[in-house]
C-alpha positions in Angstrom: 63.1 147.5 124.6 61.4 146.2 127.8 57.9 147.2 129.1 58.9 150.8 129.7 58.2 153.0 126.7 60.2 155.9 125.5 58.7 159.4 126.1 59.1 162.1 123.4 59.0 165.5 125.1 58.4 168.5 122.9 59.2 171.5 125.1 61.1 174.7 124.4 61.4 176.0 128.0 64.6 174.6 129.7 63.1 175.0 133.2 60.1 172.9 132.3 62.3 170.3 130.7 64.5 170.1 133.8 61.5 169.9 136.1 59.9 167.2 134.0 63.1 165.1 133.9 63.5 165.5 137.7 60.0 164.3 138.2 60.4 161.3 135.9 63.6 160.3 137.6 61.6 159.2 140.7 60.1 156.5 138.5 63.4 155.7 136.7 61.8 157.0 133.5 64.1 159.9 132.8 66.6 157.8 130.8 64.0 157.0 128.3 63.0 160.6 127.6 63.9 162.2 124.2 63.7 166.0 124.5 63.3 168.2 121.4 62.8 172.0 121.6 60.5 172.7 118.6 57.8 171.2 116.5 60.0 170.7 113.5 62.4 168.5 115.5 59.5 166.5 116.9 58.3 165.6 113.4 61.9 164.9 112.3 62.1 162.4 115.2 58.8 160.8 114.4 59.6 160.5 110.7 63.3 159.5 111.1 64.6 162.6 109.4 67.6 164.8 109.9 69.6 164.1 113.1 67.1 161.3 113.9 67.4 159.3 110.7 69.4 156.6 112.4 67.3 156.3 115.6 65.9 152.9 116.7 62.6 151.9 115.1 60.2 152.1 118.0 57.7 154.8 118.3 57.5 156.6 121.6 55.0 155.2 124.2 53.7 158.8 124.7 54.4 162.3 123.4 54.3 165.2 126.0 53.6 168.1 123.8 53.7 171.8 124.5 51.5 174.0 122.3 53.5 177.2 122.1 56.6 176.1 120.2 59.1 177.6 117.7 59.1 176.7 114.0 56.0 174.4 114.0 53.5 174.9 116.9 52.1 172.0 119.0 48.7 172.0 117.3 50.3 171.4 113.9 52.4 168.6 115.3 49.3 167.1 116.9 47.4 167.4 113.6 50.3 165.7 111.7 50.6 162.8 114.3 46.9 162.1 114.5 46.4 162.1 110.7 49.2 159.6 110.0 48.4 155.9 110.0 51.8 154.9 111.5 51.7 157.5 114.3 48.0 158.1 115.2 47.9 155.5 117.9 50.7 157.1 119.9 49.1 158.8 122.9 49.6 162.5 122.9 49.4 164.5 126.1 49.3 168.3 125.7 51.3 169.8 128.6 50.9 173.5 128.3 50.6 176.7 130.3 47.7 177.7 128.0 44.3 177.8 129.7 42.7 179.2 126.5 39.5 177.3 125.7 40.2 177.5 122.0 43.5 175.6 122.4 41.8 173.0 124.5 39.0 172.5 122.1 41.3 172.4 119.1 43.5 169.8 120.8 40.6 167.5 121.5 39.2 168.0 118.0 42.6 166.9 116.6 42.5 163.8 118.8 44.7 164.6 121.9 44.5 161.9 124.6 44.9 164.3 127.5 45.2 168.0 128.1 47.1 169.1 131.2 47.7 172.7 132.2 51.1 173.0 133.8 50.7 173.9 137.5 52.7 177.0 138.5 53.6 175.5 141.9 56.8 173.4 141.7 55.5 170.5 143.8 52.2 170.3 142.0 54.1 170.3 138.6 56.4 167.5 139.8 53.5 165.4 141.1 51.5 165.9 137.9 54.5 164.8 135.7 55.2 161.8 138.0 51.6 160.7 137.5 51.6 161.3 133.8 54.9 159.5 133.3 53.8 156.5 135.4 50.5 156.2 133.6 51.6 156.5 130.0 55.0 154.8 130.1 54.3 152.1 132.7 50.6 151.4 133.4 48.9 152.1 130.1 48.7 149.2 127.6 49.4 150.5 124.1 47.4 149.1 121.2 48.9 146.0 119.6 51.7 147.0 117.1 51.7 150.6 118.0 55.3 150.5 119.4 56.6 149.5 115.9 57.2 151.8 113.0 
């Protein structure tokens, strides 16, 4: 894989997925986005389980993580990722509609790299996603060895 890193998007709202992919297309990042709709599938992807057992060996460059998810919620996924030696260096950006202080505090205590409240306005949302995608997948230099399994 070249310099561009893969983005793992964990989001159960199809509209937010569509908006995010549209925004990332402007930077030609959309083709490297893996979208899963719940926390269980996110962990399956990261641990090469189930339908993802044959995926390529690179970890994502960044995880865009919603908090309110079916099966396993975003905070549990975050806790799992940040407590695993092979995964904890992957930057995690919480991208949520939750403005609840307890969600924000819990996310930072678990080691989230950024917490972004989804803007309601379409153009603001698209611009926020463009900036996030460009930063984490293109500009940010990952720690040595973090892109390997």
